[in-house]
Structure formats: structure tokens, C-alpha cells
C-alpha positions in Angstrom: 1.4 -21.2 0.0 0.3 -18.4 -2.3 -3.5 -17.8 -2.3 -4.9 -17.0 -5.7 -8.7 -17.3 -5.9 -10.8 -17.4 -8.9 -14.0 -15.2 -8.5 -17.2 -16.5 -9.9 -19.3 -14.7 -12.5 -17.1 -11.6 -12.7 -18.6 -9.1 -15.2 -16.0 -8.4 -17.8 -17.4 -5.2 -19.0 -17.3 -3.4 -22.4 -15.7 -0.2 -23.7 -14.1 1.7 -20.8 -14.7 -1.2 -18.4 -13.3 -3.9 -20.6 -10.4 -6.2 -19.8 -8.2 -4.3 -22.2 -8.9 -1.1 -20.2 -8.0 -2.9 -17.0 -4.8 -4.3 -18.6 -3.7 -0.7 -19.5 -4.2 0.3 -15.9 -2.0 -2.6 -14.8 0.7 -1.5 -17.1 0.6 2.0 -15.7 0.9 0.6 -12.2 3.9 -1.6 -13.2 5.5 1.5 -14.8 5.0 3.4 -11.5 6.8 0.8 -9.4 4.4 -1.9 -8.5 6.4 -5.1 -8.8 4.4 -8.0 -7.2 2.8 -9.8 -10.1 0.2 -11.3 -7.8 -1.1 -7.8 -7.0 -1.1 -6.8 -10.6 -3.0 -9.9 -11.5 -5.6 -9.1 -8.8 -6.0 -5.5 -10.1 -6.6 -6.9 -13.6 -9.1 -9.5 -12.4 -11.2 -7.5 -9.9 -13.9 -5.3 -11.7 -13.3 -1.9 -10.1 -16.3 -0.5 -12.0 -18.5 -2.7 -9.8 -17.4 -0.7 -6.8 -18.3 2.8 -8.0 -21.6 4.5 -9.0 -22.7 3.6 -12.5 -22.3 7.2 -13.6 -18.6 7.0 -12.8 -18.0 3.5 -14.3 -16.3 5.0 -17.4 -13.6 6.4 -15.1 -13.2 3.3 -13.0 -9.8 2.3 -14.5 -8.2 5.7 -14.3 -5.5 5.8 -11.7 -7.3 8.2 -9.5 -9.5 8.2 -6.4 -13.3 8.6 -7.0 -16.2 9.6 -4.8 -18.5 6.9 -3.4 -20.8 9.2 -1.5 -21.2 10.1 2.2 -17.9 12.0 2.1 -15.9 8.9 1.2 -13.8 7.8 -1.7 -12.5 4.6 -3.4 -8.7 4.8 -3.3 -6.5 5.4 -6.3 -5.5 2.0 -7.8 -1.8 2.7 -7.3 -2.4 3.3 -3.5 -4.5 0.1 -3.3 -1.7 -1.8 -5.1 1.0 -0.3 -3.0 -0.7 -1.1 0.3 -1.5 -4.6 -0.8 2.1 -5.2 -1.9 3.3 -4.0 1.5 0.9 -6.3 3.3 2.0 -9.3 1.3 5.7 -8.3 1.8 6.8 -11.3 -0.4 4.8 -13.8 1.7 1.2 -15.0 1.9 -0.7 -13.7 5.0 -3.5 -16.0 6.1 -5.6 -13.5 8.0 -5.8 -9.7 7.3 -7.9 -7.0 8.9 -9.0 -4.0 7.0 -10.1 -0.9 8.9 -12.5 1.1 6.7 -14.4 -1.1 4.2 -15.6 1.8 2.1 -16.7 0.6 -1.3 -15.2 -2.9 -0.6 -12.6 -2.7 -3.4 -9.5 -3.0 -1.3 -11.1 -6.0 0.6 -11.9 -7.6 -2.8 -8.3 -7.2 -4.0 -7.0 -8.7 -0.7 -9.5 -11.5 -0.9 -8.0 -12.8 -4.1 -4.6 -13.1 -2.4 -4.9 -14.0 1.3 -6.7 -16.7 3.3 -9.4 -14.6 5.0 -10.2 -10.8 5.1 -12.0 -9.3 8.1 -13.2 -5.8 7.3 -14.7 -3.1 9.6 -16.8 -0.1 8.6 -18.4 2.6 10.7 -20.8 3.8 8.0 -23.7 1.3 7.8 -25.0 2.4 4.4 -21.5 1.8 2.8 -21.2 -1.6 4.5 -24.5 -2.8 3.2 -23.5 -1.9 -0.4 -20.1 -3.6 0.1 -21.7 -6.7 1.4 -23.8 -7.0 -1.7 -20.8 -6.6 -3.9 -18.9 -9.3 -2.0 -21.9 -11.6 -2.4 -22.2 -10.9 -6.2 -18.5 -11.7 -6.7 -18.6 -14.8 -4.6 -16.2 -13.5 -1.9 -17.5 -15.6 0.9 -14.2 -15.5 2.8 -14.6 -11.7 3.4 -16.1 -11.2 6.9 -17.7 -7.8 7.7 -18.4 -5.9 10.9 -20.3 -2.7 11.6 -18.1 -1.1 14.2 -15.7 1.7 15.0 -12.4 0.9 13.2 -10.3 2.3 16.0 -11.1 -0.8 18.0 -10.3 -3.3 15.2 -11.8 -6.7 15.7 -10.4 -8.1 19.0 -12.3 -11.4 18.9 -10.5 -12.4 15.6 -7.0 -11.3 16.6 -4.2 -11.8 16.0 -3.9 -10.8 12.4 -1.0 -11.4 10.0 -1.6 -8.0 8.4 -3.7 -4.9 9.0 -4.6 -2.2 6.4 -6.1 1.1 7.5 -7.8 3.1 4.8 -8.3 6.4 6.6 -5.7 8.9 8.0 -5.2 9.3 11.7 -2.7 11.4 13.7 -1.3 8.1 15.0 -1.9 4.3 14.9 -4.5 3.3 17.5 -2.7 1.1 20.1 -5.6 -1.4 19.9 -4.6 -2.2 16.3 -1.0 -2.8 17.1 -2.1 -5.1 19.9 -4.1 -7.1 17.4 -1.1 -7.6 15.0 0.9 -10.7 15.5 4.6 -10.5 16.1 6.1 -10.4 12.6 3.0 -9.1 11.1 2.7 -5.9 9.0 0.3 -2.9 9.4 0.0 -0.4 6.6 -1.7 3.0 7.3 -1.7 6.7 6.3 -0.6 8.8 9.2 -0.7 12.6 9.5 2.7 14.1 10.1 3.8 17.8 9.8 0.6 18.7 8.0 1.0 15.9 5.5 -0.1 12.3 5.2 2.6 9.6 5.0 1.9 6.0 4.1 3.6 3.9 6.8 4.5 0.3 6.9 4.9 -1.0 10.4 6.2 -4.4 11.4 5.6 -5.6 14.9 8.6 -7.2 16.5 9.4 -8.8 19.9 11.0 -5.5 20.9 8.3 -3.1 19.6 7.8 -1.8 16.0 9.9 -1.1 12.9 8.6 1.6 10.6 9.1 2.4 6.9 7.8 5.4 5.1 6.3 4.5 1.7 5.6 8.0 0.6 3.0 10.8 0.6 -0.8 10.0 0.2 -4.2 11.6 0.6 -6.9 9.8 2.5 -10.1 10.8 4.2 -9.7 11.3 8.0 -10.2 8.4 10.4 -13.3 9.2 12.5 -14.7 7.6 15.7 -18.2 6.4 16.3 -20.9 4.9 14.1 -23.2 6.5 11.5 
């Protein structure tokens, strides 16, 4: 079953936040290799300007990362779309874990496509803002936790998919353990002084890895703040 959810009371925006502006972003993503129409539809539907500071709303539909304060960013739309496409992998995951809630935008995109999203954030101020956005958009099947993302969310495991939105030197073993056999984990990993976006599928024998290309993410840190 493909999950496509209608969000209530979505602000359509005007000018640089209008539906036409969003549609132009979608076309750019399509031109740059995003093929899953479900993902493109979600990008068109979710109001990215609601996830950035009002002063940056006119730039919300540029294909670029933007600052959200506290040393964090909202990811480039192409990266969000690529990671989402990899998690779906032609199917329809029921239960997805996101490590690093940030602005909440990636979780909102996922929430329109999968059964339930469980998202973990170590910066309390960011999590509070994201929760308000989820409530405003009626995303009641997004579940949040204030915790160190390295630990995942053990009580809710196993997950069909896991997205990590910060770069580490390796995948925390706790996250692999929380991924069901057959499930997919997508994460940026530091290798040779660069960050590579990896798609990892857990198998009975171990893990299969695919390199999806170079990316730039903030570092994955431990502890709470």
C-alpha cells in the first residue's frame, strides 16, 4: 500500500512561496535525477517556507541548504528528495526513524509518504519549534523524542527505514541493530576527508552498501543541548 496523506490547512503562500514557485523547484529536482513521483508530489505539497525563519522565506524554494540557527541547517531539497527516494526504494515503509529532526522538514516529507515517522533531536530548542510545525500541519503521526541520536529509539525498533541527517565517521551500530532485515538506512558518512551519502540495506548476512554521491552535512554530535 502506498501512503499518501493530505495535510490539513497548509498555507499556500504568495509570491516566492507560492505553489508555482514550488512547482518550479519540483521540475528542477526532476531534471536532476529525482524519479519517484511520490517524492516529487510531497516536495510540491509540503510548505518549506514554514520550516525556515520568516526572513529567509523568499529563499525557501531555492535548491540550497539554509541556516535554521544553533549551527544547524535545513537540507538542500535535492538531498531531502534523494534520501527520501532511497528510503522508499520503490516500496512503502510503514515505520521510519529519523536521526536529527532539525527544522522538521525531512520528517514532514516522510510523513506524507510512510505510515509513521519517529524523529530524534538532541537540541531541545529545535525540537520544540519542529513540534509546533508538525502540529500546525496536522502531522499527528510524527512522533518526537529529545535524545542523543546515536542511540536511535530502541523501544520503537525495528524500523523499516532509518534516515540520518548529520555526518558521522561511521554508522552507529545501535542504528543498524534497530533496522529490520531488509530495511534501508540512508546516512552521510565521512570518508577520505569527504562526505558520501550511503544507502545501506540490512541482510541476513550483514549489510549491503551503495554510494549515492557526495554531500555536505553538519557533523553528528553526542549528548544533549
